[in-house]
N, C-alpha and C positions, 0 to 999 in steps of 0.2 A: 352616555352610552355605557352599558355594563357588558362585560365580556365573560364574567364568571357564570357558568351554567352547569352546575354539578349533576343536573338531570340529563344532560346531553349525552347521547351515545354516538360515537364517531361512525361514519359510513365508509364504504369502500372508496368513495369519491373525495375523502378528506386527506390532507397532508397532516400527519400526526407527529408532533415534535415534543420531546421531553427535555426539560431544563432544570438545572440545579440553580437556586436563586438565594442570594443573601441580600436582603434589603438594607438600605442605609437611611434611617430616619423616617421610614414609612412602614406600614404593615405589610405582611407577606401578600395579602390579598391585593393591596394597592400596587405592589410590585408586579403581580401577575397581570393586573389590568393594564399597567403601563407597557409591559412587554407585548401583550396581545394587540394593543392599539398601535404601538410604534412599528410593529412588524407587519401590519396589514393596512387598515383604512383610516386609522385614527391619528391623533397627535396629542399634545399636552393640554389642549383646551377644547371646549365645544366649538363646533364649526357651523357657521350659517350656511355654508355650501353643502352640508351633509344632507342628502335626501333619504327619506325613509326606506325607499326601495334598495338603495345601495347598502344600507345597514342590514336589511333583511336578507339580502342575497350574499353578501361578502363578509359579514362579521364573523370572526373566528370565535370559538368557544373554549374557554378554560374549563375542561370537564373533569379534571382530577387534580386535587391538591393534597399533598402530604407535607404539612408544615413542619412536622417533627424531623423529617428527612430533608426538608427544604426542596422538594421536587414537585413540579407542576407539569401537566401535560395539556397541550393546546391542539385543537383540531381546526385546521384551516380549510375553507372551501377551495376546491381545485381551480375555480375561476380566478383566484388571486394570482395564479402563476401562468407564465407562458410556457407551453409545452416545448421541450427541446432546448430551453434556455437556462442552463445551470447558473450562470452569473446572476440573472434576474431572480431566480429562486432563492439563492443564498443571500443576495442583497436584501431580501425580505426577512427571512427567518434567521439569518446570521449576520445581520448588518448593523443598523443604527442601535439596535437594542444593547449592544455591548458598550455604548457610550452614555447610557442613561445615568445621570449623576446620583439618582436616588437608589441605585443598585450598586452595592459594594463589590460583589462578585456574581458572575453569571457563567454557567457552563452548559453548552449545548451537548446533551448526553446521547440522544438517539433520534432517529427519524424513520418514519414509515411513509413511503411514497404511494400516492393513489395510482390506479391503473393507467389513467391518461398520461401521467408523467412517465411511468415505467415504459409504456409503449412508444414514447417519443424519443427514447435513447436506444442505441444499438446494443449496449452491453458487450461483454467479451466476445470476440470472434472465435477464439480457441478455448480459453479456460482450461481447467484441469484435464478434462478428457482429451481435448485437442492437443495439449502439450504432451500428454502421455502417448498419444498416437504418433505425433511428430517424432518424438525421441525414442519410441519403442521401449519405454521403461514402464513396467506395470506394477511390480510387487515390492517396490522399495521407494524411499524418498529420493529426490533429485539431489545431486551434489554440485556445488558451484564454488567459484572463487572470484575475487576482484583483483585485478592487477595491482600489485604494490611494488614500489611506491606509487601512490595514486597520481602523482605528478613527477615528471623528471625524465622518464624513459623516452627515447626516440621511437619511431615507428617500428623499426626492426627489433629493437630490444623488447618492446611491448609484445610483439608477436611471438618472440622467442620464449618469453615467460608464459604466455598463453599455451604454447605448444607443450612446454614441460608439464603444465598443470593437466592438460588433456591426456597426455600419454601416461601420466601418473594415475589417472582414473576419474577425474572430475568430468561431469557432463557439460557444465555451463561455465563459461568465462565471460565476465562483463567488465566494462569500463567503470571507473568510479564516478561519483556524482559531479565532480568539478573538472573532469577531463572532457574537453570538447575539441577545439582545433587551435592548438597553440603553435608558436613558432618552432618549438622543439618536437612537436608531434602533430602533424597536420592530419585532419580528419580523413581525407580521401586516401592518402598514403597509408594511414593506419588500417583502414578497412581492407585495402588490397593485400597488404602484408599479412594481416591476421587471418583473413579468410583463406589465403593460400596455405598457411600452416594448419588451419582447421582441417582442410581437405587432406593434408598429409597425415594429420593425427587420426583421422577416420580410417585412412588406408592402413595405418600401422596397427590400430587397436581393433578394428572391425566394429566399432561402436559409433553411434550418432553423437556428434559434438556440436555444441551451440556456442556462438559468439554473439554477445549483446553490446553493440556500440551505443554510446550516449549521443543522441541526436539533438539534445536540448540547445535551443537557440531561439531567435525570433521566429515567428510562425512560418514565414516564407522560407527561411533558411532551414528550419527544422524539416519541412516537407522535402526540400531539395536533398538534404542529407539522407532522409528515409528512402527516397527514390534511388539514390546512389547505392545504398545497402542492398535494396532489392535487385538492382541491375547487376551487382557484383555477386549475387547468389546468396546473400544473407537472408535469414529468416526471422530475425529478431531485432528489435530496437529497444532502447531505454530512453525514458524521458523523466526529468525531475518535475513531477506533476504540479507541485505547489509553487515553485518558482517560475515555471513556464505558464501556469494558469489553466483554469478549467476549459475556457473556450479554445485555447491552443490545443489542449489534449483532445477535445471533441473533434476539431478539424483534422488532427493527425489520425484519429480513429476512422473518420469518414473517408479520408483521401488515400490512405494506404492500408486497406483492409487485409491485404495478403500477408502483413507482417504481425508477428506476435509482439504485444506491447508489455514491456517490463516497466513497472512504475516505481521510481525511487521517491521516497518521501522526505527528502532533504528539506529542513526548515519546519517540519511538522511540530517539533517540540515547542516552538513559539506559541502554538495554539493548544497543544495537547498536554503539556507537562504539568501544569498547575491543576490539581484535581478539583479546585474550586472555581476555576475560571477558564474560559476559552472554548475550544471545540474538541470533542473526544475523537480519538482515532477511529472509533466505531463509525461515527458519522462520515469522516473523510473516506474511510474504506468503502462504505456504501455508495457514496457519490462517485468515487473512482470506478467502482465496478459497474455502476449504472451507465456511466459514460462509455466504458469499454476497455479498461485495462485487463490484461489476461493474468498478470501476476503482480503482487505488490508486497513491499516490506511491511511487516506488522510488529516486529520485535522478536525477542529471544526467550519469551516466557520466563523471564527472571534469571535465565541461565548465563547470558552474556554480559557485556559491559554497559549496555544501554538501560536506561530506567524503564521499569515495567514489571508488573506482577503477573504470575502465570494466569490467574483468573481473568485479568484484563485482556491479555493477549489472546486468550481463548475466545473472549467476546469478539475481539476484532476478527479473529479467524472465522467465527460464525457469521459475521457480517458479509464475508466473502463467499460463503457457501449456503446460507439459508435460502429458503424458497423465495425468489423474487421474480420468477418467470424469466430469468436470465441465467446464462451459464455460470457455474461456480468458478471464481477466480482462484488462482494458486497462491497461497501464502508463502512469503519468503522470510526466513529467519536469518538475521545478519547482525553482527556487531559484537566482536570480542569472543567469538566461538573458536573452539579448537577440538581435535578428535576426542579428548577426554570429556567433553560436554555432550557428545552425541547421544549416549544412552539416556541420560536424564532428559534431554530435549525431546527425544522421540517418545518417551513414555508420556510426556505431557501433550505433545502436538499431534501424534499420529504420523503416518507416512505420507500423507498428501501435503508435502511441504518441500521447499528448497532449503537445504542446509548450506549456507553460504559462508565461507571463511576467507578472510584476507590474510592477516598475520598468522592465523592458525594453520595456514598452509605454507606461506612463504617464509615463515619464521622457524620452520622445522630445521633441526640441526644438520640434516643432510640435504636441505634445499627443497625447492618447489615440487619436483616430481615425487620425492619421498613424502612430502606433506600431503600431496593429493592422494597418494596411495594409502597413507595413514587414515585419511578421511573415509575412503572406500572400505578399508578394513574395519573401521569402527561401525560403519553401516552394516557390513556383513556380520559382525558380531551381534549386533542388535537383532537383525532378521533371523539369525540362527539361535537366538536366545542363549547366547554365551556372554559372560561378563567381559568387559573390556580388558580387565587385568588378565583373565585366563586366555583370551584370544591373542593378547600381545605376546604371550610366551612363545608362540610359533610365528609371529609376524613382526619383523624387526622394525619396520617403518612405524607401526602403531606403538611399539615399545618406545621408540625414540620420542614420539610425541608425548606419551604418558610420562616419560622420565623428565621431560621439559616442563610440562604444564600440569601434570597430575590428572586425576579424575574428579569431576565435579560431583 
């Protein structure tokens, strides 16, 4: 059976996938054939059980080959996939193909979902517009922080750090990816203590404040924790989407639709870091958005400490906002940022983004509240079209941050 058909034009009912392929000991065309077969109805040899009508109805088509760039595009009939079942979908198009020994490197670059698959998932409940409505923030980026140290503080200490960040000026405070329910910081106690101080911060500042607790656990416990957050007056939750799993994420989206879902991408670099192998963040972002996250980490556009180029992170951002007949999800920039990086970041990213700083706030010479104020002042400088250096002359918190970390 041959899968290469360069005369084929994909239809709206096809799942279209783009791969970067480095063959090992075989031709590029043979590698394309092998990927198309293994990800759909075929295998390594001809089958006596293969019926002509199966091949006619379900055979994918390799319709585009660019051997110089090592890129191929494959159109899969929608009937190969179970609607609403992301594990099955990815087991096909991002499964056994990575183990084919005649392929040295394989990277899943991009995906386009057919209408039947898009309609079978909820997508974001809130997205960018819903979050702006909830927070009443319209004409600037969102500011946020992660409690640091990420592990070690007890519940009251955690809440006290959050309070300092809120009164200093940040909109959003969240747990870090590996804080769940430890002996020194129990989940339920942390929620009560932190939400109590959130309310106090709102009264003091007159601004809407957000707390995002990490509910990541086994699915049943994750749902229980989400329900606790809702019952205590919380509006947001965070889940480590890759370590928790796609089906767990889908269950969470279905069962607690009243909560905004913040997606942490811990572990993504195991799949995304090698530019010649794995799965791109663009694909992961599209999958997460389709299932229903409202905001997700995408990188720092080359400005922070994490690996990533500006053009790549802009692609990931577009995956969250491009037309998919689902609400646009909110990108989150996080990882090694500080107030001196704000101007450069926002020039690249635009204002529909969460600027999230951990050490860049809590490492301020005057402490957390001053670090949070410095971040807000950096945002004010940008939205007022004033350079950070000039704005810092009349704002001591920003000046303290720039003296410590400089301007990127």
